[in-house]
N, C-alpha and C positions, 0 to 999 in steps of 0.2 A: 536574320539573327546571327550574331557571331558565335563561333564555337568556343566553349569554355576551355581555358588552359588546362583545366583538370579533367577534361573529358577523356573517356577510355581510348578513343581513337588517337588523340594527341599524345597520351601517355605511352601507348603501345608504339607509336611512331618514334618517340624519343628512345625507348629501350632498344628498338631495332637499329636505330642509328648508332647508339653506344656499342651494341654488339658488332656492328660492321667495323667501327673504328678499332675496337679491341681485336677483332679477327685480323684486321690489316696490320696492326702493330705486332701481333703474334707471328704473322707470316714474315714480316720484316726481320724480327728478331731471329726466327728460325733460319732464314736465309743468311743472315749475318753469321750465325753460329756455324752453319754449314760451310760458309766461305772460310771462317777461321780454322775449322778442322781440316779443310782441304789444304790451306796454306801451310798449316802445321805439318800435315803428312808430307807435303812436298819438301819441306825443310828437313824433316827426318830422313826421307829417302836419300836426299843429297848428303846428309851428315854421315850415313852408314853405307854409302855407295862402295867404299873400299872393301867392305866385308860381305861376301856373297852369302845367301841363305836360300832355303827352299822357297818356292812360290807361296805367297800368302794371300788370303782373301782380303779384299779392299776394306771390309768392315770387321770381320771376325778374326783377322790376322791368322795366327797359327793355333788358335784355341781349339779348333776341331781336331788337330793332330795330337794335341796334348790332353788326352783324357786323364782325369785325376789319378786313376790307378795305373796308368801307363806312362806317366810323365817322365820318370827317371829312365825308363827303358828307351824312350824317344831321344833323351839327351845323348845316350850312348851312341845311337845311330848318327846323330849330328857330329859328335866328336870324331868319329871315324872318317866322315866325309869333308868336314870343314876344319882346316888347321887353326889352332890358337883361339879363335873366337867366331861367334855367329850371331847375327841379330835375330831376336825373337819378338815377333809382333803379337801383342796381346789383343789389340784391335786396331782399327785403321789409323788412329792418331796416337798410338802409344807403342813404343819399341824400347827394348832393353838389349844391350849388347851382352850376350852370354860369354863369359871368359873362362877358359879352362886350360890355359897354358901357364907354366910356372913363371916364365919371364914376364908375361902380362900381369900375372898376380902380383909379382914383386913391385912393378911400377905403380899399380893402383894402391896397394897397401902401404906404400911409402908416403903417400899423400894424406891429406887431412880432409878429404871431401866428405860432405854430410851424407847421412843415410837418404835413400830414395824416398820420394813423397809418400808411397803407400805405407811406409812404417807408421804414419800418423794414425792409421786405422787401429793400431795397437794401443794408442794413447788412452782410450776409455778404460782399458784393462790394466796396463802396467804403468800408466802415467809417463812423465818425462824423467826417467832415471837414466842410468848409464847407457842403456841400450839405445834410447832415443835422443839423448842430449847431444849437442854439438858445441864446438867452439870452447870458449874460456870456461863456461859453466861445467861442461863435461870434464875438462881438465881438472878443475877444482874438486869435483866429486870423485874422480878417479884417484887423485892424489890423497884425498881424505880416507878412502876406503881400502887402498892398497895394503896398509899395515894389517888389515884383518886377515890377510892371506900369507903373512910371514910364517916361516917354518916353525918358529916358536909357538905360534897359535895353532898350526896344523898338527903338531906332534901329539898333543893330548887327544886330538879328535880321533886318532886311530882306534883307541879303545871304544869310543862311542860308536864309531862306524861298525866295529866288530859286533857290539852288542845288538845293534839294529839288524845286522845281517843274520845273526844267530836266531833272533826272534822269528824272522822270515823263514829260515830253514827249518825251524821247529814246526812251524805251521805247514810247510811242505811235507814234512814227514808224516803228519797226521792226515793230510789230504791224499797222499799217494797210497795209503793203506786201503783206500776205497777205489782209487783209479790211478794208474801210473801216468796218465796224460795230464798235463797241466799247462794252462795259459799263464805265462810267467810275467808278462809286461805289467799287468795290473798290480800284482804282488810287489814287483820291484819298484814301481812308482810310489807305492805306499811306504816301502822301506826307505827309499831315498828321501822322501818328504820327512819321514821320522828322523832320519839322520841330520838333515839340514835344520830341523827344528831344534834338535839337541845341541848341535855344534854352533850354529850361527845365531840362534835365537833363544838359547838358554832354557829350552823346554826340558822339564824334568821327567815326565812320564812318557811311556811309549804309546804313540797313537795307533800302532799296529794292533794293540791288544784291546782297543776300545771300538767296538763295532758301531757305536752310535756317535763316534767322533765326527766333528765338523769337517775334519780333513778328508773324509770320504766324499762329502759333497763338493769340497774344494777341487779334488782331483777330477771329478766328473765335470765340474764347471770349466776347468782348464781344457779338457777334451772338447767340450762344446765350443769354447771360444776359438780354439785353433781351427776347427772345421769351418766355423762361420767366417773367420778371418780369410781363409783361402778362397771361400766362396765370394767374399766381397771383392777381393783383388781381381778375380776373374770376371765379375759381372759389371758391364759398362754402366748400367743404371744405378748400381750401388755406390758409385763414386760420389754422388751428391749426398751430403749428410742428412738433409731434411727428408729426402726420399727414403734413405736407408733406414732411419730410425722409426719410420712408420710401417715398414714391412714386417712380416712375421719373423724373418731372419734377424732384423734389427731388434725387435722386441726380445727374442731369445738371447741375443748377444747381451742386451742390457741386463737381463736377469742373471745370466752367467757371470757377468762382471760384478754385479752386486754381491753374489755369493762369494766370489774370490776376494772382494774387498772386506766383507764381513770377517773372513778368516784372517787376513793380514791385520785388520784393525784390532782383532782380539789378541793377536800375538803381541802387538805393540802395547796394548792396554795392560796386559798381564806383566810385561817386563817393566813398564813404567811403575806399576803398583809395587813391584818387588823392590825397585830402587827408591821407593818412598821411605823405606826403613833405613835410618841413618847408618846403622851398623853394616847392613848389606851394601849400601852405597859406598861406604869407606873401603870395604873389602874390594869392590870393583875398581875403585880409584887407585888402589895400591898395586893392581895388576900391571905388569910390565907392558903387556899388549892386551888390547881390548878385542872382544868378539865383534862381529859385524854389526849387530843391532846396538850394542853398547856404544860403539863409535858414533852412530847416528844420534843416539839419545844424549850423549855427552856434548856433541857438537851443538845440539839444540839447546841444552842447558847453558852452555858457555856463551853462545851468542845467538840469540833468537832471530836476529835479522839475517843470518847467513844460511839457515836451513829451516824452511817452513814445515809445518805438519804435512802439507801436500807433497813436498820434496821427499820427506822421510818415507811416506807411504809408497811413493813411486819407487824408491830404491828397494824397499822391502818387497813390494810386488814383483819387481824385476828379478831380484835375487832368489826369491821364493820359487818363482817359475824356473829360472835358469839353473838354480842349484839342485833341483830335484828332477825336472822333466828331461833335460838333456843328458844328465848322468844316468837316469833310468834307461834311456834309449841306448846309450853306450854299453851298459852292463847287459841288457837284454840281447842285443845283437852279438855281443862278444860270446855269451853263453850259447847262442844259436850257432855261431861259427864253429865253436869247439864241439858242439853236439854233432855237427855234420862232418867233422874231421877227427874221428876218434884217435887216430895215431898221434896227432898234436895234443889232443886232450890228455892222453895218457902220459905223454912226456911232461906236460905241465904238472900233472898230478904227482909224478915221481919227484920232480924238482921241489914242489911244495911240501910233500911228505918228508923229504930229507931235511928240509929247513924248519918246518913247524911241528913235525910229529903228528899229534892228534888235533892240532890247531887250537888247543886250550888257551894259548896266549899268542897274540900277534902284535908286534911292535913296529914303530916307525923304521927302525934299522932293518927289519926283515924285508920291507917293501923294496929296498934297493938290492936285495940278494936273490931275486928271482928273474934272471935275465931272459930265459926262454918264455916264461909266462908274459913278461913285458912285451917281448917281440910279438907274441900271439895277440895280445890286446891291441897293439898298434896296427897290426895287419887287419884286425876286425874293424878298427876305426877307419882304416883306409877304405875298406869295402863298404862300410856302413857309417859314414860320418854323421854324428848326432845332429849337426846343423848343416843341411845340404847346401845352402847358399845364403849369401848376404848381398845387399844392394848398396850402391853408391850413386850419387848424382854429381856429375863433374862440375866443380866450381870454377874451373879454368880449363882451357884446351889441354889435351894430352897426346903425346906421341909415343907409340910403342916401339920396342927394339927393332922390329922389322920395317919401320918407317911409316906404317899406317897410323892415322891420327883420327881424333874425334874432337868436335867443338865443345865448348862449355854448354852445360844444360842437358847433356845426354845421360841417360841412366845406364849403369853398368851393373850386371849381375855376376858376382864372383861365385861361380858354381863349383863348390868343392867336391860335390858328388861326381860331376863330369871330369874334374881334374884328376881325382883318384881312380877313375876308370878310363883315363886317356892312355891308349896303347903306346903312344909315342913317349909317354912319361914312365908308365909302368907296363913292361912287356907282359902279355897274357894277364890282363888286369882282373879277369874274373876268377883267376886261380888263387886260392888261399895259400900264400907262401910266406910264412913268418921270417924266412931268411932274408927277405928284403930289408929287414930292420936289424940284422946281425951287427954286433959291434964292428966298426970300421967300414960298414957299407957306405958307398958313395952315392948320394942323391942330391938333387937340387934343393936349395934351402927353402923353396916355396912349392915343392912337389907334394908335401904332406901337411895339410892344414886342417886337422879336425877341430881345432880351437881358433880358427882364423889366424891372422898374423898382423904384423905392424903394431902401431901404438894402440889400436883398438882391439887387440886380441882379447880372448876371454879372460877376465880377471880371476876367475875361479878355476883355471885349468889345472893347477897343481892339486887343489882340493879334489877335483873330479878324478884325476889319475890315481890319487891315493885311494879314493873310495872304490874305483874300478878294481884295483889290485886286491884290496881287502875282500870285496864281494866275490871275485872270481876264485881267489885262493880258498876261502872258507867253503864255497859251494862245491868245488872239486874234491875237497876232503870228505864231504858228506855224501855226495851223489855222483853217480855215473850218468852222463847226459846222452840222450839220443834224439834225433829229429823225428817228428811225426810225419811220415810220408804222405799222409792223407790231408794234412793241413800245412802246406808250405807257406811261409809268410810272404806277403807281397809288399815290398818297401814303397811307401808313399811319403811325399814331402808335405808336412803340415807345420811349417816353421821348424819343427824338430822332425827327424826321421822316424816315422811310425810304421806300423804294419796295418794294411787294410783289414786283415783277418786275424790279428793278434799273432803272438809268437808262442806256438805250442811245442812242448818238449815232453819226451818220455823220461822219467826219473827212476833210477834204481838206487836205493839206499845201500851204501857200502858198509860192510861189516867192520 
């Protein structure tokens, strides 16, 4: 009797055969992938052979040396040992040339190379706005948004900045009546978000006064996204989108992005609703210069095909993050630097008191009349650059001033933190010395890059510097600052320069 084609034995035999074929295909694919990674590694080793670096693990690269909370300190060791640049292997088949020499910086920043591939991990959060765009689209958006940072627009912002700072300082005064120690970064983040909401997005009320404000959740979401972003860049298995979005980190990142988007969507919705009123719309149209969000909304009204809703939200997400988080970092670290150097703090205070008196009124013109305070702010930005590094992927070969070269396709990390701590560029780089920025001081054009450089420099750098001056000036008029020796901040790079354990200061109200 013949065996039925549907018998269990025949069925199990077919399944076994399919599994064997699948296993064989999987093995072949695995071997092909291994061969591909091996060949890629050999090409990369050849590409960066002119640039020596410490020995690296064949799979983990230099990841074991670069612990998250010690990464910046490790950079400084490399800077002292390897001149100009050094390859950093993230894992066996991925390398980035870390650049920290001003001549090297100048060559790279003069080009129009696109951002490195890992920037795409930011896209679910901030979309493709100015930070992630490349080519002609980037140029069009940059040209469209540049008028939002004209000095005619920035001038009236000074009063709004001062109002937000005073609200924060009032809160500090209440808090230190109970305890003189204060973690300032969280407060400053909320203040800078309040400022950007008023200045660039026409928000009327102060979000600092509303404890149930959606902005509180937004700031926490930004913290989560930054941490998860760094984790994804470092993790080999997280490079695959399908795998990543199924992991606990991927799910957390998705929730944080949704919270951030809810905040920006609400900002756009409220401003759109305001402009539905014909009288208000006409008032805005008559303005000589438009605010950031109004530029986007009017571009959308004028020609719907040129700027989609997705484009608009990407630009709002990008500037909402960049306009508050990087500035908060700069202000926080500047106040910490002054707290640890009381002689410079007191000199700044005297300068500000002679200019502003009790600080009841601060104007645009005042901000250019505080030279020593400006020197101290710049020195703090040198020690603690808000954005420690940016990345580029070479679109064509490059040759550096010393004759060394790289082929197309190599990733270059422009490490501003390492540049600012390079002893060949800045003697005694760990010393806080504002005289480095005294009028007439001679330094390389690309030795100080807290806002990057070249055509893709920070579009909001003038806005940030004005807000830094306002915040520092008004704070020094109200409080004497001292560092907390028991809680020394540990700088860590999470897109923006943060502190692992916060920035804690002792505050004493001045009479």
